[in-house]
C-alpha positions as CSV (number, residue, x, y, z in Angstrom):
1,M,-59.5,14.1,29.0
2,K,-60.4,14.6,25.3
3,P,-62.9,17.2,24.4
4,P,-66.1,16.1,22.6
5,F,-65.8,15.5,18.9
6,E,-68.2,18.4,18.2
7,T,-65.7,20.8,19.8
8,I,-62.9,19.4,17.5
9,V,-65.1,20.1,14.5
10,T,-65.9,23.6,15.6
11,E,-62.3,24.5,16.3
12,H,-60.7,23.0,13.2
13,A,-63.4,23.0,10.5
14,A,-62.1,26.2,8.8
15,M,-58.5,25.1,8.8
16,V,-59.3,21.6,7.4
17,L,-61.4,23.3,4.6
18,R,-58.5,25.7,3.8
19,V,-56.2,22.7,3.5
20,C,-58.6,20.8,1.3
21,R,-59.2,23.8,-1.0
22,A,-55.5,24.5,-1.3
23,V,-54.8,20.9,-2.4
24,L,-58.0,20.4,-4.6
25,G,-59.0,24.0,-5.5
26,P,-62.1,26.0,-4.6
27,H,-64.8,23.6,-5.8
28,T,-67.0,20.9,-4.6
29,D,-64.3,18.2,-4.5
30,A,-62.7,20.1,-1.6
31,D,-66.0,20.2,0.2
32,D,-66.3,16.4,-0.3
33,A,-62.8,15.9,1.0
34,W,-63.7,18.1,4.0
35,S,-66.7,15.9,4.8
36,E,-64.8,12.7,4.3
37,T,-62.0,14.0,6.6
38,F,-64.4,14.5,9.5
39,L,-66.3,11.3,8.9
40,A,-63.0,9.4,9.1
41,A,-61.9,11.4,12.1
42,L,-65.2,10.7,13.9
43,R,-64.6,6.9,13.4
44,A,-61.0,7.1,14.6
45,Y,-61.5,9.6,17.4
46,P,-62.3,7.2,20.2
47,E,-58.8,5.5,19.8
48,L,-56.9,8.8,19.5
49,P,-54.7,9.4,22.5
50,A,-55.6,12.4,24.6
51,S,-52.0,13.7,24.2
52,A,-52.2,13.6,20.3
53,N,-51.8,16.8,18.3
54,V,-55.4,17.0,16.9
55,E,-54.6,19.7,14.3
56,A,-51.8,17.6,12.8
57,W,-53.9,14.5,12.9
58,L,-56.7,16.3,11.0
59,V,-54.3,17.7,8.4
60,T,-53.0,14.3,7.8
61,I,-56.5,12.9,7.3
62,A,-57.4,15.8,5.1
63,H,-54.3,15.3,3.0
64,R,-55.1,11.6,2.5
65,K,-58.7,12.4,1.6
66,A,-57.6,15.0,-0.9
67,I,-55.4,12.4,-2.5
68,D,-58.3,10.0,-2.6
69,V,-60.5,12.6,-4.4
70,T,-57.7,13.3,-6.9
71,R,-57.4,9.6,-7.6
72,A,-61.2,9.2,-7.9
73,R,-61.2,12.1,-10.4
74,Q,-58.7,10.3,-12.6
75,R,-60.8,7.1,-12.7
76,H,-64.1,8.7,-13.7
77,A,-65.0,9.6,-17.2
78,I,-65.7,13.2,-17.9
79,P,-68.9,13.8,-19.9
80,T,-68.4,16.1,-22.8
81,D,-71.9,16.4,-24.2
82,T,-73.1,18.8,-21.4
83,V,-71.5,21.9,-19.9
84,P,-70.4,21.2,-16.3
85,E,-71.8,23.2,-13.4
86,R,-69.8,26.1,-12.3
87,P,-68.6,25.9,-8.8
88,S,-70.2,28.1,-6.2
89,T,-68.1,31.0,-4.9
90,I,-70.3,31.4,-1.8
91,G,-68.2,30.7,1.3
92,N,-64.9,30.3,-0.5
93,P,-62.3,32.5,1.1
94,G,-60.7,34.7,-1.5
95,S,-63.0,33.3,-4.2
96,A,-63.0,36.7,-5.9
97,D,-59.2,36.5,-6.3
98,H,-59.1,34.1,-9.2
99,D,-55.4,35.0,-10.0
100,L,-54.3,33.8,-6.5
101,W,-56.2,30.5,-6.8
102,N,-54.9,29.9,-10.3
103,T,-51.4,30.7,-9.2
104,V,-51.6,28.4,-6.2
105,K,-53.0,25.7,-8.4
106,A,-50.1,26.1,-10.9
107,L,-47.5,25.5,-8.2
108,P,-45.7,22.2,-8.3
109,T,-47.5,19.7,-6.0
110,K,-45.0,19.6,-3.2
111,Q,-44.7,23.4,-3.1
112,R,-48.5,23.8,-3.1
113,Q,-49.0,21.2,-0.3
114,A,-46.1,22.6,1.8
115,V,-47.5,26.1,1.5
116,A,-51.0,24.9,2.3
117,Y,-50.0,22.8,5.3
118,H,-47.7,25.4,6.8
119,Y,-49.5,28.7,6.1
120,L,-53.1,27.5,6.0
121,G,-52.9,24.5,8.3
122,G,-50.4,25.9,10.7
123,L,-48.2,22.8,10.8
124,P,-44.5,22.8,11.6
125,Y,-42.2,21.7,8.9
126,Q,-41.3,18.5,10.7
127,E,-44.9,17.3,10.5
128,I,-45.2,18.4,6.9
129,A,-42.1,16.3,6.1
130,E,-43.9,13.3,7.8
131,I,-47.0,13.9,5.7
132,L,-45.3,14.5,2.4
133,G,-42.3,12.2,2.9
134,G,-38.8,13.7,3.0
135,T,-36.8,15.8,5.3
136,T,-37.8,18.8,7.4
137,D,-35.3,20.9,5.3
138,A,-37.0,19.7,2.1
139,A,-40.4,20.7,3.4
140,R,-39.1,24.1,4.5
141,R,-37.5,24.6,1.1
142,A,-40.7,23.6,-0.8
143,A,-42.7,26.1,1.2
144,A,-40.2,28.8,0.7
145,D,-40.0,28.2,-3.0
146,G,-43.8,28.1,-3.2
147,I,-44.1,31.5,-1.5
148,K,-41.4,32.9,-3.7
149,N,-43.2,31.7,-6.8
150,L,-46.5,33.2,-5.5
151,R,-44.9,36.5,-4.8
152,T,-43.1,36.6,-8.1
153,T,-46.2,35.7,-10.1
154,L,-48.6,37.9,-8.2
155,R,-46.4,41.0,-7.8
156,H,-48.3,44.1,-8.8
157,P,-47.0,47.7,-8.6
158,V,-48.4,49.4,-5.6
159,K,-50.4,52.5,-6.5
160,E,-49.8,55.5,-4.3
161,A,-52.8,57.0,-2.7
162,K,-53.5,60.6,-3.6
163,E,-54.2,63.0,-0.8
């Protein structure tokens, strides 16, 4: 028997938000994609088989909603006569670490998505390959290359503590 939808939201809300923010960045577009993910999931939940992997299902929906937001961004004109609002950092995990977010944002798309889905969403590489299109080995390689790029870019010398 399937759990109530409220339980699904409670258990997976943070993971879905991390995935949306990894794909779209730490601003309101990610929050919108998160909301759209759960609205779409709510509509489709009655038909979801009880044996389905709910986490993978939600990551797939979040991925598609993030793509929808990206496409919508490209279709809308950006006003230039006013200064845009700054995104809130309240509730954004790691929001104080702008170097990390900027480095993740600078990763090639497949690397960024593979890292987000595997390390933030907890999906196995086979499911990532199904979401992104391609092979399991390609998804594994994209995630490994993304982590390598992050480590290389963010490497700082470790300061020894004085006793």
